DSSP file (Angstrom, degrees, kcal/mol; ACC not computed):
  #  RESIDUE AA STRUCTURE BP1 BP2  ACC     N-H-->O    O-->H-N    N-H-->O    O-->H-N    TCO  KAPPA ALPHA  PHI   PSI    X-CA   Y-CA   Z-CA
    1    1 A M              0   0    0      0, 0.0   122,-0.1     0, 0.0    89,-0.1   0.000 360.0 360.0 360.0 136.5   22.8   -2.8   12.4
    2    2 A D     >  -     0   0    0    120,-0.8     4,-2.6     1,-0.1     5,-0.2  -0.295 360.0-108.7 -72.1 160.1   22.0   -4.9   15.4
    3    3 A P  H  > S+     0   0    0      0, 0.0     4,-1.9     0, 0.0     5,-0.1   0.814 116.8  54.6 -59.2 -32.8   21.5   -3.3   18.9
    4    4 A A  H  > S+     0   0    0      2,-0.2     4,-1.8     1,-0.2     5,-0.1   0.930 113.9  39.6 -65.3 -48.1   24.7   -4.8   20.3
    5    5 A S  H  > S+     0   0    0      1,-0.2     4,-2.3     2,-0.2     5,-0.2   0.925 115.9  51.7 -68.2 -43.1   26.9   -3.3   17.5
    6    6 A L  H  X S+     0   0    0     -4,-2.6     4,-2.0     1,-0.2    -1,-0.2   0.840 109.3  49.8 -64.2 -36.2   24.9   -0.1   17.4
    7    7 A S  H  X S+     0   0    0     -4,-1.9     4,-2.5    -5,-0.2     5,-0.2   0.864 109.7  51.6 -71.3 -37.2   25.3    0.4   21.1
    8    8 A L  H  X S+     0   0    0     -4,-1.8     4,-2.2     2,-0.2    -2,-0.2   0.915 111.2  47.2 -63.4 -42.6   29.1   -0.2   20.9
    9    9 A V  H  X S+     0   0    0     -4,-2.3     4,-2.0     2,-0.2    -2,-0.2   0.937 114.2  47.0 -65.0 -45.9   29.6    2.3   18.2
   10   10 A A  H  X S+     0   0    0     -4,-2.0     4,-2.2     1,-0.2    -2,-0.2   0.901 113.3  46.9 -63.5 -41.4   27.5    4.9   20.0
   11   11 A V  H  X S+     0   0    0     -4,-2.5     4,-2.8     2,-0.2    -1,-0.2   0.895 110.2  53.2 -69.5 -36.9   29.2    4.4   23.4
   12   12 A T  H  X S+     0   0    0     -4,-2.2     4,-1.5    -5,-0.2    -1,-0.2   0.893 108.8  50.0 -62.2 -37.4   32.6    4.5   21.8
   13   13 A L  H  < S+     0   0    0     -4,-2.0     5,-0.3     1,-0.2    -2,-0.2   0.895 112.6  48.2 -68.5 -37.6   31.7    7.9   20.2
   14   14 A L  H  < S+     0   0    0     -4,-2.2    -2,-0.2     1,-0.2    -1,-0.2   0.914 113.1  46.8 -61.8 -42.1   30.6    9.1   23.6
   15   15 A A  H  < S+     0   0    0     -4,-2.8     2,-0.5    -5,-0.1    -1,-0.2   0.726  96.4  85.2 -74.9 -22.9   33.7    7.9   25.3
   16   16 A T     <  -     0   0    0     -4,-1.5     2,-1.3    -5,-0.2     3,-0.2  -0.673  68.5-149.0 -85.8 127.3   36.1    9.4   22.7
   17   17 A K        +     0   0    0     -2,-0.5    -3,-0.1     1,-0.2    -1,-0.1  -0.667  29.8 161.8 -95.4  82.3   37.0   13.0   23.2
   18   18 A F     >  -     0   0    0     -2,-1.3     4,-0.8    -5,-0.3     3,-0.3   0.862  27.4-175.6 -74.7 -35.4   37.5   14.1   19.7
   19   19 A G  H >>  -     0   0    0     -3,-0.2     4,-1.0     1,-0.2     3,-0.9   0.068  46.3 -48.7  71.6-178.8   37.2   17.8   20.5
   20   20 A E  H 3> S+     0   0    0      1,-0.2     4,-2.4     2,-0.2     5,-0.2   0.711 124.0  73.9 -67.1 -22.7   37.1   20.8   18.3
   21   21 A G  H 3> S+     0   0    0     -3,-0.3     4,-2.2     1,-0.2    -1,-0.2   0.896  98.7  47.1 -57.3 -40.8   40.3   19.7   16.4
   22   22 A F  H <X S+     0   0    0     -3,-0.9     4,-3.9    -4,-0.8     5,-0.5   0.908 108.6  55.0 -63.5 -43.4   38.1   17.1   14.6
   23   23 A A  H  X S+     0   0    0     -4,-1.0     4,-1.5     1,-0.2    -2,-0.2   0.894 112.3  42.9 -58.7 -43.0   35.5   19.7   13.8
   24   24 A A  H  < S+     0   0    0     -4,-2.4    -1,-0.2     2,-0.2    -2,-0.2   0.919 120.0  42.8 -66.3 -43.6   38.1   21.9   12.1
   25   25 A Q  H  < S+     0   0    0     -4,-2.2    -2,-0.2    -5,-0.2    -3,-0.2   0.899 124.0  32.9 -71.4 -45.0   39.7   19.1   10.3
   26   26 A A  H  < S-     0   0    0     -4,-3.9     4,-0.2    -5,-0.2    75,-0.2   0.750 114.2-105.6 -89.7 -23.9   36.7   17.2    9.2
   27   27 A G     X  -     0   0    0     -4,-1.5     4,-2.0    -5,-0.5    -1,-0.2  -0.118  26.0 -88.9 108.1 152.6   34.3   20.0    8.7
   28   28 A E  H  > S+     0   0    0      1,-0.2     4,-2.3     2,-0.2     5,-0.2   0.840 120.8  57.7 -65.9 -35.2   31.4   21.3   10.5
   29   29 A G  H  > S+     0   0    0      2,-0.2     4,-1.8     1,-0.2    -1,-0.2   0.935 108.6  45.1 -62.6 -46.4   28.8   19.0    8.7
   30   30 A A  H  > S+     0   0    0     -4,-0.2     4,-2.1     1,-0.2     5,-0.2   0.912 112.7  51.5 -64.8 -42.7   30.6   15.9    9.7
   31   31 A W  H  X S+     0   0    0     -4,-2.0     4,-2.3     1,-0.2    -1,-0.2   0.882 108.4  51.5 -61.7 -38.3   31.0   17.1   13.3
   32   32 A R  H  X S+     0   0    0     -4,-2.3     4,-2.2     2,-0.2    -1,-0.2   0.879 107.4  53.4 -68.2 -36.1   27.3   17.9   13.5
   33   33 A K  H  X S+     0   0    0     -4,-1.8     4,-1.2     2,-0.2    -2,-0.2   0.912 110.8  45.7 -62.7 -43.3   26.4   14.4   12.3
   34   34 A I  H  X S+     0   0    0     -4,-2.1     4,-2.3     1,-0.2     3,-0.3   0.904 112.3  51.5 -68.9 -39.5   28.5   12.8   15.1
   35   35 A L  H  X S+     0   0    0     -4,-2.3     4,-3.0     1,-0.2     5,-0.3   0.866 102.6  59.0 -66.7 -32.1   27.1   15.2   17.6
   36   36 A S  H  X S+     0   0    0     -4,-2.2     4,-1.6     2,-0.2    -1,-0.2   0.854 108.2  47.3 -63.7 -33.3   23.5   14.3   16.6
   37   37 A I  H  X S+     0   0    0     -4,-1.2     4,-2.1    -3,-0.3    -2,-0.2   0.973 114.9  43.5 -71.2 -53.6   24.3   10.6   17.5
   38   38 A T  H  X S+     0   0    0     -4,-2.3     4,-2.7     1,-0.2    -2,-0.2   0.861 113.5  51.8 -66.1 -34.0   25.9   11.4   20.8
   39   39 A Q  H  X S+     0   0    0     -4,-3.0     4,-3.0    -5,-0.2     5,-0.2   0.919 109.2  50.3 -67.2 -41.7   23.1   13.9   21.7
   40   40 A A  H  X S+     0   0    0     -4,-1.6     4,-2.1    -5,-0.3    -2,-0.2   0.916 114.0  44.7 -59.1 -42.5   20.4   11.4   20.9
   41   41 A V  H  X S+     0   0    0     -4,-2.1     4,-2.4     2,-0.2    -2,-0.2   0.919 114.5  47.7 -71.3 -45.1   22.1    8.8   23.1
   42   42 A R  H  < S+     0   0    0     -4,-2.7    -2,-0.2     2,-0.2    -1,-0.2   0.914 111.4  51.3 -60.3 -43.4   22.7   11.2   25.9
   43   43 A E  H >< S+     0   0    0     -4,-3.0     3,-1.3     1,-0.2    -2,-0.2   0.944 113.5  45.3 -56.8 -48.5   19.1   12.5   25.8
   44   44 A R  H >< S+     0   0    0     -4,-2.1     3,-0.9     1,-0.3    -1,-0.2   0.870 110.2  53.3 -69.1 -35.8   17.8    8.9   26.0
   45   45 A L  T 3< S+     0   0    0     -4,-2.4    -1,-0.3     1,-0.2    10,-0.3   0.253  91.9  76.0 -85.5  16.1   20.1    7.8   28.8
   46   46 A S  T <   +     0   0    0     -3,-1.3    -1,-0.2     1,-0.1    -2,-0.1   0.178  68.7  92.2-106.3  17.8   19.1   10.6   31.0
   47   47 A R  S <  S+     0   0    0     -3,-0.9     2,-0.3     1,-0.0    -1,-0.1   0.727  86.6  34.2 -84.3 -26.4   15.8    9.0   31.9
   48   48 A S  S  > S-     0   0    0     -3,-0.2     4,-2.5     1,-0.1     5,-0.2  -0.894  77.5-118.9-130.1 159.9   16.8    7.2   35.0
   49   49 A D  H  > S+     0   0    0     -2,-0.3     4,-2.3     1,-0.2     5,-0.2   0.874 114.9  54.5 -63.0 -36.7   19.2    7.7   37.9
   50   50 A A  H  > S+     0   0    0      2,-0.2     4,-2.0     1,-0.2    -1,-0.2   0.919 111.3  45.9 -67.7 -42.9   21.2    4.5   37.0
   51   51 A Q  H  > S+     0   0    0      2,-0.2     4,-2.4     1,-0.2     5,-0.2   0.942 112.3  49.0 -63.2 -47.8   21.6    5.8   33.4
   52   52 A R  H  X S+     0   0    0     -4,-2.5     4,-2.1     1,-0.2    -2,-0.2   0.869 111.6  50.6 -62.0 -38.7   22.6    9.2   34.4
   53   53 A A  H  X S+     0   0    0     -4,-2.3     4,-1.8     2,-0.2    -1,-0.2   0.850 109.3  50.6 -66.3 -37.4   25.2    7.8   36.9
   54   54 A A  H  X S+     0   0    0     -4,-2.0     4,-2.0     2,-0.2    -2,-0.2   0.889 111.3  48.1 -70.4 -36.8   26.6    5.5   34.2
   55   55 A L  H  X S+     0   0    0     -4,-2.4     4,-2.7   -10,-0.3    -2,-0.2   0.893 111.1  50.8 -67.4 -36.7   27.0    8.5   31.8
   56   56 A A  H  X S+     0   0    0     -4,-2.1     4,-1.8     1,-0.2    -2,-0.2   0.883 110.7  48.7 -66.5 -34.2   28.6   10.6   34.5
   57   57 A E  H  X S+     0   0    0     -4,-1.8     4,-2.7     2,-0.2    -1,-0.2   0.897 110.8  51.4 -72.4 -37.2   31.0    7.7   35.2
   58   58 A L  H  < S+     0   0    0     -4,-2.0    -2,-0.2     2,-0.2    -1,-0.2   0.926 109.5  49.9 -62.5 -43.7   31.8    7.4   31.5
   59   59 A D  H  < S+     0   0    0     -4,-2.7    -1,-0.2     1,-0.2    -2,-0.2   0.873 115.1  43.9 -62.6 -35.6   32.5   11.2   31.3
   60   60 A A  H  < S+     0   0    0     -4,-1.8    -2,-0.2     1,-0.2    -1,-0.2   0.852 131.6  21.3 -78.9 -34.7   34.8   10.9   34.3
   61   61 A H    ><  +     0   0    0     -4,-2.7     3,-1.6    -5,-0.2    -1,-0.2  -0.571  69.1 165.2-135.4  71.1   36.6    7.7   33.1
   62   62 A P  T 3  S+     0   0    0      0, 0.0    -1,-0.1     0, 0.0    -3,-0.1   0.686  76.1  51.6 -65.2 -19.3   36.0    7.4   29.3
   63   63 A R  T 3  S+     0   0    0     -5,-0.0     2,-0.6     4,-0.0     3,-0.1   0.473  79.1 111.3 -97.9  -2.3   38.7    4.8   28.7
   64   64 A D    <>  -     0   0    0     -3,-1.6     4,-2.3     1,-0.2     5,-0.2  -0.601  55.8-156.8 -79.0 121.2   37.5    2.4   31.4
   65   65 A E  H  > S+     0   0    0     -2,-0.6     4,-2.9     1,-0.2     5,-0.2   0.880  91.9  55.2 -67.7 -35.4   36.1   -0.7   29.6
   66   66 A G  H  > S+     0   0    0      2,-0.2     4,-2.2     1,-0.2    -1,-0.2   0.931 110.2  46.8 -60.9 -44.3   33.8   -1.6   32.5
   67   67 A T  H  > S+     0   0    0      2,-0.2     4,-2.2     1,-0.2    -2,-0.2   0.897 112.0  49.8 -64.0 -44.7   32.3    1.8   32.4
   68   68 A Q  H  X S+     0   0    0     -4,-2.3     4,-2.5     1,-0.2    -2,-0.2   0.901 110.5  51.1 -62.1 -41.4   31.8    1.7   28.6
   69   69 A S  H  X S+     0   0    0     -4,-2.9     4,-2.5     1,-0.2    -2,-0.2   0.915 108.2  52.3 -66.1 -38.0   30.2   -1.8   28.9
   70   70 A A  H  X S+     0   0    0     -4,-2.2     4,-1.8     2,-0.2    -2,-0.2   0.933 112.4  43.7 -58.2 -48.2   27.8   -0.5   31.6
   71   71 A V  H  X S+     0   0    0     -4,-2.2     4,-2.5     1,-0.2    -1,-0.2   0.894 112.5  53.5 -66.6 -38.9   26.7    2.4   29.4
   72   72 A A  H  X S+     0   0    0     -4,-2.5     4,-3.0     2,-0.2    -2,-0.2   0.876 107.1  52.1 -60.9 -39.5   26.5    0.1   26.4
   73   73 A A  H  X S+     0   0    0     -4,-2.5     4,-2.1     2,-0.2    -1,-0.2   0.908 110.6  48.1 -63.8 -42.9   24.2   -2.3   28.4
   74   74 A H  H  X S+     0   0    0     -4,-1.8     4,-1.5     2,-0.2    -2,-0.2   0.924 116.0  43.3 -58.6 -47.9   21.9    0.6   29.2
   75   75 A L  H  X S+     0   0    0     -4,-2.5     4,-2.7     2,-0.2    -2,-0.2   0.879 111.1  54.4 -72.2 -38.3   21.8    1.7   25.6
   76   76 A R  H  X S+     0   0    0     -4,-3.0     4,-2.6     1,-0.2    -1,-0.2   0.924 107.7  51.3 -58.6 -42.8   21.4   -1.8   24.2
   77   77 A H  H  X S+     0   0    0     -4,-2.1     4,-1.6     1,-0.2    -1,-0.2   0.885 110.4  48.3 -62.7 -38.1   18.4   -2.3   26.5
   78   78 A E  H  X S+     0   0    0     -4,-1.5     4,-1.8     2,-0.2     8,-0.2   0.924 112.7  48.6 -65.7 -45.2   16.9    1.0   25.2
   79   79 A L  H  < S+     0   0    0     -4,-2.7     7,-0.3     1,-0.2    -2,-0.2   0.865 112.7  47.8 -65.6 -36.5   17.5    0.0   21.5
   80   80 A E  H  < S+     0   0    0     -4,-2.6    -1,-0.2    -5,-0.2    -2,-0.2   0.804 117.2  41.4 -75.1 -26.5   16.0   -3.5   22.0
   81   81 A T  H  < S+     0   0    0     -4,-1.6     2,-0.5     1,-0.2    -2,-0.2   0.667 115.5  47.8 -96.4 -15.3   12.9   -2.2   23.8
   82   82 A D     X  -     0   0    0     -4,-1.8     4,-2.5    -5,-0.2    -1,-0.2  -0.846  59.2-178.2-129.3  94.2   12.1    0.8   21.6
   83   83 A K  H  > S+     0   0    0     -2,-0.5     4,-2.5     1,-0.2     5,-0.2   0.831  84.7  56.3 -60.7 -34.3   12.3    0.0   17.9
   84   84 A D  H  > S+     0   0    0      2,-0.2     4,-1.8     1,-0.2    -1,-0.2   0.926 109.4  45.9 -68.1 -41.4   11.5    3.6   16.9
   85   85 A F  H  > S+     0   0    0      2,-0.2     4,-2.6     1,-0.2     5,-0.2   0.928 112.1  51.9 -62.3 -46.2   14.6    4.9   19.0
   86   86 A A  H  X S+     0   0    0     -4,-2.5     4,-2.6    -7,-0.3    -2,-0.2   0.911 110.7  47.8 -59.5 -42.2   16.7    2.1   17.5
   87   87 A A  H  X S+     0   0    0     -4,-2.5     4,-2.0     2,-0.2    -1,-0.2   0.852 110.6  51.9 -65.6 -34.6   15.7    3.2   14.0
   88   88 A R  H  X S+     0   0    0     -4,-1.8     4,-2.0     2,-0.2    -2,-0.2   0.921 112.8  44.0 -68.1 -48.1   16.4    6.8   14.8
   89   89 A V  H  X S+     0   0    0     -4,-2.6     4,-2.2     2,-0.2    -2,-0.2   0.913 113.7  50.7 -62.2 -45.8   19.9    6.0   16.0
   90   90 A E  H  X S+     0   0    0     -4,-2.6     4,-2.8    -5,-0.2    -2,-0.2   0.893 109.9  50.9 -62.0 -39.5   20.6    3.7   13.1
   91   91 A A  H  X S+     0   0    0     -4,-2.0     4,-2.6    -5,-0.2    -1,-0.2   0.900 109.9  50.1 -63.3 -39.1   19.4    6.4   10.7
   92   92 A L  H  X S+     0   0    0     -4,-2.0     4,-2.1     2,-0.2    -2,-0.2   0.892 112.3  46.0 -67.0 -39.7   21.8    8.9   12.3
   93   93 A V  H  X S+     0   0    0     -4,-2.2     4,-2.5     2,-0.2    -2,-0.2   0.918 113.7  50.0 -67.0 -43.9   24.7    6.5   12.1
   94   94 A T  H  X S+     0   0    0     -4,-2.8     4,-0.8     2,-0.2    -2,-0.2   0.915 110.9  49.2 -60.3 -43.4   23.8    5.7    8.4
   95   95 A A  H >< S+     0   0    0     -4,-2.6     3,-0.7     1,-0.2     4,-0.5   0.907 111.2  49.5 -61.4 -43.2   23.6    9.4    7.6
   96   96 A A  H >< S+     0   0    0     -4,-2.1     3,-1.9     1,-0.2     7,-0.5   0.906 104.2  59.1 -64.8 -40.9   26.9   10.1    9.2
   97   97 A R  H 3< S+     0   0    0     -4,-2.5    -1,-0.2     1,-0.3    -2,-0.2   0.724  94.0  65.8 -64.6 -18.0   28.5    7.3    7.3
   98   98 A R  T << S+     0   0    0     -4,-0.8    -1,-0.3    -3,-0.7    -2,-0.2   0.728  89.0  76.3 -75.6 -18.7   27.6    9.0    4.1
   99   99 A D  S <> S-     0   0    0     -3,-1.9     4,-3.4    -4,-0.5     5,-0.3  -0.820  81.4-143.8 -88.3 118.7   30.0   11.8    5.0
  100  100 A P  H  > S+     0   0    0      0, 0.0     4,-2.0     0, 0.0    -1,-0.1   0.889  98.3  47.7 -52.8 -40.8   33.5   10.6    4.3
  101  101 A A  H  > S+     0   0    0      2,-0.2     4,-1.7     1,-0.2     5,-0.1   0.925 115.4  43.8 -68.8 -43.3   35.0   12.4    7.3
  102  102 A A  H  > S+     0   0    0     -6,-0.2     4,-2.8     1,-0.2     5,-0.2   0.912 110.8  56.0 -68.4 -38.6   32.3   11.2    9.7
  103  103 A Q  H  X S+     0   0    0     -4,-3.4     4,-2.9    -7,-0.5    -1,-0.2   0.901 104.9  52.4 -57.4 -41.2   32.6    7.7    8.3
  104  104 A T  H  X S+     0   0    0     -4,-2.0     4,-2.3    -5,-0.3    -1,-0.2   0.911 111.0  47.7 -62.0 -42.2   36.3    7.7    9.1
  105  105 A L  H  X S+     0   0    0     -4,-1.7     4,-2.9     2,-0.2    -2,-0.2   0.906 112.4  48.4 -65.3 -42.4   35.4    8.7   12.7
  106  106 A I  H  X S+     0   0    0     -4,-2.8     4,-2.6     2,-0.2    -2,-0.2   0.898 111.3  49.8 -66.2 -40.9   32.7    6.0   13.0
  107  107 A N  H  X S+     0   0    0     -4,-2.9     4,-2.2    -5,-0.2    10,-0.2   0.911 111.4  50.3 -59.5 -43.7   35.0    3.4   11.6
  108  108 A H  H  X S+     0   0    0     -4,-2.3     4,-2.3     1,-0.2    -2,-0.2   0.949 112.2  47.3 -58.8 -49.1   37.7    4.5   14.1
  109  109 A A  H  X S+     0   0    0     -4,-2.9     4,-1.2     1,-0.2    -2,-0.2   0.893 110.6  51.3 -62.6 -38.2   35.1    4.3   16.9
  110  110 A S  H  <>S+     0   0    0     -4,-2.6     5,-1.9     1,-0.2    -1,-0.2   0.863 108.7  51.4 -68.8 -33.2   34.1    0.9   15.7
  111  111 A G  H ><5S+     0   0    0     -4,-2.2     3,-1.4     1,-0.2    -1,-0.2   0.891 108.0  51.9 -64.1 -40.9   37.7   -0.2   15.7
  112  112 A N  H 3<5S+     0   0    0     -4,-2.3    -1,-0.2     1,-0.3    -2,-0.2   0.725 100.2  64.3 -69.1 -21.8   38.1    1.0   19.3
  113  113 A A  T 3<5S-     0   0    0     -4,-1.2    -1,-0.3     2,-0.3    -2,-0.2   0.292 120.6-110.4 -82.2   8.2   35.0   -1.0   20.2
  114  114 A K  T < 5S+     0   0    0     -3,-1.4     2,-0.3     1,-0.2    -3,-0.2   0.765  86.2 104.8  66.9  30.0   37.0   -4.1   19.3
  115  115 A Q      < -     0   0    0     -5,-1.9     2,-0.6    10,-0.1    -2,-0.3  -0.989  66.5-130.8-134.8 145.2   34.9   -4.8   16.1
  116  116 A A        -     0   0    0     -2,-0.3     2,-0.7    10,-0.2    -5,-0.1  -0.854  16.6-162.0 -91.3 123.7   35.8   -4.3   12.5
  117  117 A I        -     0   0    0     -2,-0.6     2,-0.7   -10,-0.2     3,-0.1  -0.923   8.8-176.7-105.4 110.7   33.1   -2.5   10.5
  118  118 A I        -     0   0    0     -2,-0.7    -2,-0.1     1,-0.3     3,-0.0  -0.793  54.6 -61.2-113.2  91.9   33.7   -3.2    6.9
  119  119 A G  S    S+     0   0    0     -2,-0.7    -1,-0.3     1,-0.1     0, 0.0   0.578 107.9  19.9  48.8 149.9   31.2   -1.2    4.9
  120  120 A G  S    S-     0   0    0     -3,-0.1     2,-0.2     2,-0.1    -1,-0.1  -0.114 111.3 -16.8  59.6-156.1   27.4   -1.9    5.4
  121  121 A D        -     0   0    0     -4,-0.1     2,-0.5  -120,-0.0    -3,-0.1  -0.454  53.0-141.4 -86.5 151.9   26.0   -3.7    8.4
  122  122 A N        -     0   0    0     -2,-0.2  -120,-0.8  -120,-0.1  -117,-0.2  -0.968  15.5-178.4-114.2 118.2   27.8   -5.7   10.9
  123  123 A F        -     0   0    0     -2,-0.5    -1,-0.1     1,-0.2    -2,-0.0  -0.017  66.3 -22.4-104.6  23.6   26.0   -8.8   12.1
  124  124 A G  S    S-     0   0    0   -122,-0.1    -1,-0.2     2,-0.0  -122,-0.0  -0.812  89.9 -48.2 152.1 167.8   28.5  -10.0   14.6
  125  125 A P        -     0   0    0      0, 0.0     2,-0.5     0, 0.0   -10,-0.1  -0.277  43.2-146.2 -62.1 149.6   32.2   -9.9   15.5
  126  126 A I        -     0   0    0     -4,-0.0     2,-0.6   -10,-0.0   -10,-0.2  -0.987   8.7-149.9-119.5 123.4   34.8  -10.5   12.9
  127  127 A T              0   0    0     -2,-0.5   -12,-0.0     1,-0.1     0, 0.0  -0.809 360.0 360.0 -96.6 126.3   37.9  -12.2   14.1
  128  128 A L              0   0    0     -2,-0.6    -1,-0.1     0, 0.0     0, 0.0   0.371 360.0 360.0-110.6 360.0   41.1  -11.2   12.1
């Protein structure tokens, strides 16, 4: 998955407040897989004041597209400059997609990110 698509999926997962209802409905395993993605991203984006401020703004205004874009830009930069981190996040997303409940959530997040993810990798936007 390219850094742009990966950052959009991860930021949409961060911005969506799925809560414990999802954990109970989907199962603890799926919930842990989603949390592993968001925790890896939050940990990485806590390295600078600008990144921490962007995350705080996202927490305060999760539906704001400008805020989501700002966090996605920070994350995309990290993914493009650190191939090991990019591989780790991609592996976490791939592992989560193997769980049907987590895959549904990731596909929902991808849809909210204004992209259709239709199985496998997405190498650009799909216009429907």
